[in-house]
Structures are given as C-alpha cells and as structure tokens.
Residue frames relative to the residue before (quaternion, step in Angstrom):
aa qw qx qy qz dx dy dz
M 1.0000 0.0000 0.0000 0.0000 0.00 0.00 0.00
Y 0.4339 -0.7166 0.4864 0.2484 3.64 -0.84 1.10
L 0.8170 0.2006 -0.1330 0.5239 3.58 0.74 -0.54
S 0.2337 -0.7857 0.5674 0.0778 3.55 -0.40 1.25
K 0.6856 -0.4875 0.3776 0.3870 3.52 -1.39 0.28
D 0.6533 0.5217 -0.2861 0.4681 3.50 1.05 -0.94
K 0.6836 0.4697 -0.3375 0.4451 3.60 0.89 -0.84
K 0.5694 0.5956 -0.3370 0.4555 3.58 1.19 -0.74
Q 0.6487 0.5296 -0.2712 0.4745 3.54 0.86 -1.08
E 0.6933 0.4762 -0.2921 0.4552 3.58 0.88 -1.03
L 0.5876 0.5506 -0.3564 0.4738 3.64 1.14 -0.60
F 0.6990 0.4726 -0.2997 0.4452 3.50 0.81 -0.96
E 0.6387 0.5532 -0.2941 0.4468 3.55 1.02 -0.89
N 0.7498 0.4162 -0.2318 0.4592 3.62 0.91 -0.99
H 0.7876 0.2975 -0.1622 0.5147 3.64 1.03 -0.67
G 0.4986 0.6732 -0.4335 0.3321 3.62 1.04 -0.05
R 0.5922 -0.5162 0.4406 0.4345 3.63 -1.25 0.13
S 0.7772 0.2059 -0.1478 0.5760 3.60 0.69 -0.85
K 0.5281 -0.6544 0.4575 0.2891 3.57 -1.18 0.40
S 0.4942 0.6711 -0.4271 0.3508 3.52 1.16 0.35
K 0.5955 -0.6091 0.3911 0.3485 3.57 -1.11 0.50
S 0.6688 0.4898 -0.3043 0.4693 3.63 1.18 -0.39
D 0.5330 0.6112 -0.4818 0.3320 3.61 0.96 0.28
T 0.1219 0.8470 -0.4978 0.1409 3.49 0.29 1.35
G 0.6949 0.5231 -0.2347 0.4341 3.47 1.29 -0.42
S 0.5164 0.6401 -0.4431 0.3568 3.63 1.22 -0.26
A 0.6044 -0.5705 0.4103 0.3754 3.45 -1.17 0.59
E 0.6284 0.5198 -0.3748 0.4409 3.76 0.88 -0.58
S 0.7001 0.4530 -0.3153 0.4530 3.58 0.81 -0.81
Q 0.6393 0.5272 -0.3198 0.4594 3.61 1.03 -0.60
I 0.6491 0.4947 -0.2979 0.4952 3.53 1.12 -0.71
A 0.6034 0.5434 -0.3362 0.4770 3.58 1.13 -0.63
L 0.6962 0.4637 -0.2808 0.4706 3.59 0.89 -0.95
F 0.6390 0.4965 -0.3580 0.4658 3.65 1.07 -0.68
T 0.6347 0.5308 -0.3328 0.4524 3.57 1.06 -0.73
Y 0.6488 0.4950 -0.3336 0.4720 3.63 0.90 -0.63
R 0.6569 0.4635 -0.3199 0.5014 3.62 0.98 -0.68
I 0.5659 0.5904 -0.3477 0.4585 3.63 1.04 -0.80
N 0.7169 0.4650 -0.2447 0.4581 3.59 0.80 -1.15
H 0.6189 0.5285 -0.3178 0.4865 3.55 1.12 -0.75
L 0.7142 0.4258 -0.2777 0.4811 3.60 0.72 -0.87
T 0.5834 0.5381 -0.4113 0.4483 3.65 0.98 -0.40
E 0.6747 0.4840 -0.3208 0.4557 3.53 0.88 -0.90
H 0.6135 0.5724 -0.3291 0.4331 3.50 1.02 -0.66
L 0.7101 0.4915 -0.2110 0.4578 3.45 0.98 -1.00
K 0.5376 0.5832 -0.4013 0.4580 3.63 1.32 -0.31
S 0.7383 0.3815 -0.2291 0.5069 3.62 0.91 -0.73
N 0.7539 0.2907 -0.1542 0.5687 3.63 1.17 -0.58
K 0.0542 -0.8673 0.4932 0.0415 3.61 0.38 1.13
K 0.7346 0.3999 -0.2908 0.4646 3.58 1.02 -0.39
D 0.4176 0.6941 -0.4763 0.3419 3.62 1.12 0.38
Y 0.1401 -0.8581 0.4935 0.0211 3.55 0.32 1.29
S 0.6400 0.5085 -0.3639 0.4465 3.63 0.95 -0.54
T 0.6205 0.5182 -0.3386 0.4815 3.57 1.08 -0.67
R 0.6417 0.5150 -0.3560 0.4431 3.56 0.97 -0.77
L 0.6160 0.5485 -0.3417 0.4505 3.54 1.00 -0.76
G 0.6706 0.4729 -0.2979 0.4877 3.60 0.86 -0.96
L 0.6040 0.5453 -0.3555 0.4597 3.64 0.98 -0.59
L 0.6826 0.4989 -0.2805 0.4545 3.54 0.83 -0.94
K 0.6455 0.5063 -0.3206 0.4735 3.50 1.03 -0.73
L 0.6059 0.5537 -0.3230 0.4710 3.51 1.10 -0.78
V 0.6599 0.4915 -0.2971 0.4844 3.59 0.85 -0.95
G 0.6516 0.5170 -0.3127 0.4586 3.56 0.93 -0.64
K 0.6186 0.5142 -0.3104 0.5065 3.59 1.05 -0.85
R 0.6809 0.4826 -0.3051 0.4587 3.60 0.78 -0.98
R 0.6275 0.5355 -0.3173 0.4678 3.67 1.02 -0.80
K 0.6432 0.5087 -0.3067 0.4832 3.63 0.99 -0.79
L 0.6619 0.4563 -0.3226 0.4996 3.62 0.89 -0.73
L 0.6743 0.4587 -0.3527 0.4588 3.60 0.77 -0.76
N 0.6275 0.4989 -0.3681 0.4709 3.74 0.93 -0.50
Y 0.5830 0.5524 -0.3550 0.4784 3.63 1.11 -0.58
L 0.7154 0.4587 -0.2695 0.4531 3.48 0.81 -1.08
H 0.6160 0.5472 -0.3507 0.4451 3.58 1.11 -0.63
D 0.6597 0.4805 -0.2877 0.5012 3.58 1.01 -0.84
M 0.7405 0.4442 -0.2720 0.4247 3.68 0.74 -0.73
D 0.7945 -0.0535 0.1222 0.5924 3.54 0.80 -1.13
I 0.2817 -0.8132 0.4842 0.1580 3.58 -0.18 1.27
E 0.6235 0.5603 -0.3276 0.4359 3.60 1.17 -0.70
R 0.6252 0.5181 -0.3065 0.4968 3.56 1.09 -0.82
Y 0.6468 0.4964 -0.3397 0.4689 3.59 0.97 -0.85
R 0.6746 0.4721 -0.3471 0.4489 3.64 0.81 -0.85
A 0.6205 0.5622 -0.3236 0.4407 3.60 0.91 -0.79
V 0.6578 0.4780 -0.2944 0.5022 3.70 1.04 -0.83
L 0.6547 0.4903 -0.3415 0.4630 3.60 0.91 -0.67
A 0.7169 0.4556 -0.2899 0.4409 3.50 0.87 -0.70
D 0.6251 0.5418 -0.3004 0.4748 3.52 1.21 -0.77
L 0.7880 0.3009 -0.1975 0.4995 3.66 0.84 -0.75
N 0.4101 -0.7233 0.4508 0.3246 3.72 1.34 0.20
L 0.3430 0.6919 -0.5603 0.2994 3.56 0.77 0.96
R 0.2359 -0.7551 0.5910 0.1581 3.51 -1.26 0.73
K 0.4002 -0.7049 0.5548 0.1879 3.45 -1.25 0.77
C-alpha cells in the first residue's frame, strides 16, 4: 500500500490547522492528502502510459483539490497562500 497509516498521520500533523492527529477535515490537510496522492499517481502514469482508468482518477483528484483551493481562496487568502507555498503548488 502506497499510503500507510503513519504517513497519513504525518501529513495531517504537518499540514493541518492544528497540530493534533485528528485534524483530518480541514481544507489544508485535505489538500495535502490530495497532493500526495496526485504525486503518487503521476509517477505511476509515467511508467504506465496506457492506464486510462488511473488517469481518470487522477483528473478527478486534481478537480477536487482545485475546488478546495478555490474555497480556501474565497474564505481566507492568507491560508491559501500558505498552502501554496508549503506544498510548492503553482497557481
């Protein structure tokens, strides 16, 4: 399995709003989780170019992350900029 329980907890601790392990619902932690999964699927697709079902899942994840980023941009621009800088995302 590419994402262990420990790795997921580490993502939530490093990128969540609060530093507790139970901060799984904040926009920052969800964006970090989606970014990790997107990076993993991108590496998979580099070696498996004809895996169209994975490509579809990747595009859905990118759309979900984009919607969360738009929400964060509308609600709190400073949190949005911090997430972009923290995860090295470009707008």
